[in-house]
C-alpha positions as a Markdown table, in Angstrom:
| # | Residue | x | y | z |
|---|---|---|---|---|
| 1 | Leu | 53.0 | 68.0 | 82.6 |
| 2 | His | 49.7 | 66.2 | 83.3 |
| 3 | Lys | 48.6 | 65.0 | 86.7 |
| 4 | Asn | 48.6 | 61.4 | 85.4 |
| 5 | Asn | 52.2 | 61.7 | 84.4 |
| 6 | Leu | 54.1 | 62.7 | 87.5 |
| 7 | Asp | 57.2 | 60.9 | 86.3 |
| 8 | Ser | 58.1 | 64.0 | 84.3 |
| 9 | Val | 58.5 | 66.1 | 87.5 |
| 10 | Pro | 62.2 | 66.8 | 88.0 |
| 11 | Lys | 63.5 | 65.2 | 91.2 |
| 12 | Asp | 66.9 | 66.8 | 91.3 |
| 13 | Ser | 65.9 | 70.5 | 91.0 |
| 14 | Pro | 63.3 | 72.8 | 92.5 |
| 15 | Cys | 60.0 | 73.3 | 90.5 |
| 16 | Ile | 56.5 | 74.5 | 90.9 |
| 17 | Val | 53.6 | 72.2 | 90.3 |
| 18 | Gln | 50.1 | 73.5 | 90.2 |
| 19 | Glu | 46.7 | 72.5 | 88.9 |
| 20 | Tyr | 44.9 | 74.8 | 86.5 |
| 21 | Leu | 41.4 | 75.7 | 87.5 |
| 22 | Arg | 39.1 | 75.1 | 84.6 |
| 23 | Asp | 36.2 | 77.0 | 86.1 |
| 24 | Pro | 37.7 | 80.0 | 88.0 |
| 25 | Tyr | 35.7 | 82.8 | 89.6 |
| 26 | Leu | 35.3 | 85.6 | 87.0 |
| 27 | Ile | 34.5 | 89.3 | 87.2 |
| 28 | Asn | 32.7 | 90.5 | 84.1 |
| 29 | Gly | 34.1 | 87.5 | 82.3 |
| 30 | Lys | 37.7 | 88.2 | 83.2 |
| 31 | Lys | 40.1 | 86.3 | 85.5 |
| 32 | Phe | 41.5 | 88.2 | 88.5 |
| 33 | Asp | 43.7 | 87.8 | 91.5 |
| 34 | Leu | 43.8 | 89.5 | 94.8 |
| 35 | Arg | 46.9 | 90.5 | 96.8 |
| 36 | Ile | 46.2 | 91.0 | 100.5 |
| 37 | Tyr | 49.1 | 92.0 | 102.6 |
| 38 | Val | 49.3 | 90.5 | 106.1 |
| 39 | Leu | 52.0 | 91.0 | 108.8 |
| 40 | Val | 52.4 | 88.2 | 111.3 |
| 41 | Thr | 54.2 | 89.3 | 114.4 |
| 42 | Ser | 53.6 | 86.2 | 116.5 |
| 43 | Phe | 52.4 | 82.6 | 116.2 |
| 44 | Glu | 52.0 | 81.8 | 119.9 |
| 45 | Pro | 49.8 | 83.6 | 120.5 |
| 46 | Leu | 48.8 | 84.3 | 116.9 |
| 47 | Arg | 49.0 | 88.0 | 116.2 |
| 48 | Cys | 48.6 | 89.4 | 112.7 |
| 49 | Tyr | 47.7 | 92.6 | 111.0 |
| 50 | Val | 45.9 | 93.0 | 107.7 |
| 51 | Phe | 46.8 | 96.1 | 105.6 |
| 52 | Gln | 43.7 | 98.1 | 104.7 |
| 53 | Glu | 44.7 | 98.3 | 101.0 |
| 54 | Gly | 45.4 | 95.5 | 98.7 |
| 55 | Leu | 45.8 | 94.9 | 95.0 |
| 56 | Thr | 43.6 | 93.4 | 92.3 |
| 57 | Arg | 44.9 | 92.4 | 88.9 |
| 58 | Phe | 42.7 | 91.5 | 85.9 |
| 59 | Ser | 43.2 | 89.7 | 82.6 |
| 60 | Thr | 42.6 | 92.0 | 79.6 |
| 61 | Lys | 40.6 | 89.5 | 77.6 |
| 62 | Asn | 37.6 | 87.4 | 78.6 |
| 63 | Tyr | 38.3 | 83.9 | 79.9 |
| 64 | Ser | 37.7 | 80.9 | 77.6 |
| 65 | Met | 39.1 | 77.4 | 77.6 |
| 66 | Lys | 38.8 | 77.4 | 73.8 |
| 67 | Asn | 42.2 | 79.2 | 73.4 |
| 68 | Leu | 44.6 | 78.1 | 76.0 |
| 69 | Asn | 47.4 | 80.1 | 74.3 |
| 70 | Ser | 45.8 | 83.4 | 75.0 |
| 71 | Arg | 48.0 | 85.0 | 77.6 |
| 72 | Tyr | 45.7 | 88.0 | 78.0 |
| 73 | Ala | 42.8 | 85.7 | 78.9 |
| 74 | His | 44.5 | 83.3 | 81.2 |
| 75 | Leu | 47.1 | 85.4 | 83.0 |
| 76 | Thr | 46.7 | 88.4 | 85.3 |
| 77 | Asn | 50.4 | 89.5 | 85.4 |
| 78 | Tyr | 50.9 | 93.2 | 84.9 |
| 79 | Ser | 54.0 | 92.6 | 82.9 |
| 80 | Ile | 52.0 | 90.5 | 80.4 |
| 81 | Asn | 48.8 | 92.5 | 80.2 |
| 82 | Lys | 50.3 | 95.9 | 79.8 |
| 83 | Lys | 51.2 | 94.8 | 76.3 |
| 84 | Ser | 47.5 | 94.1 | 75.4 |
| 85 | Lys | 45.6 | 96.4 | 73.2 |
| 86 | Asn | 42.8 | 96.2 | 75.8 |
| 87 | Phe | 45.1 | 97.4 | 78.7 |
| 88 | Val | 43.9 | 100.5 | 80.6 |
| 89 | Ala | 46.7 | 102.1 | 82.6 |
| 90 | Pro | 45.8 | 103.1 | 86.1 |
| 91 | Thr | 45.3 | 106.8 | 86.8 |
| 92 | Ala | 45.0 | 108.8 | 90.0 |
| 93 | Asp | 41.2 | 108.5 | 89.7 |
| 94 | Thr | 41.2 | 104.7 | 89.5 |
| 95 | Asn | 43.5 | 104.4 | 92.5 |
| 96 | Ser | 41.3 | 106.5 | 94.9 |
| 97 | Asp | 38.6 | 105.4 | 97.3 |
């Protein structure tokens, strides 16, 4: 799907459409995502609580637009990157403050 060809978007079934960032923020050359957990208990008035701990996931290869087929460079999913030869499993030491 290309943004100039929206006719290919299915109109009779749910789908997700997103734009790929060509110049994402990187940490040490790797893509990452942050999971921050928030509980909203009221909208009027707005009352929300942010959990002190979150989750950060990293790709296991350096990001590059030269190889768009490299899952390990473009995705941060644990289920994908745990299969990479560069994957480092978390330990008790890496999970502590």
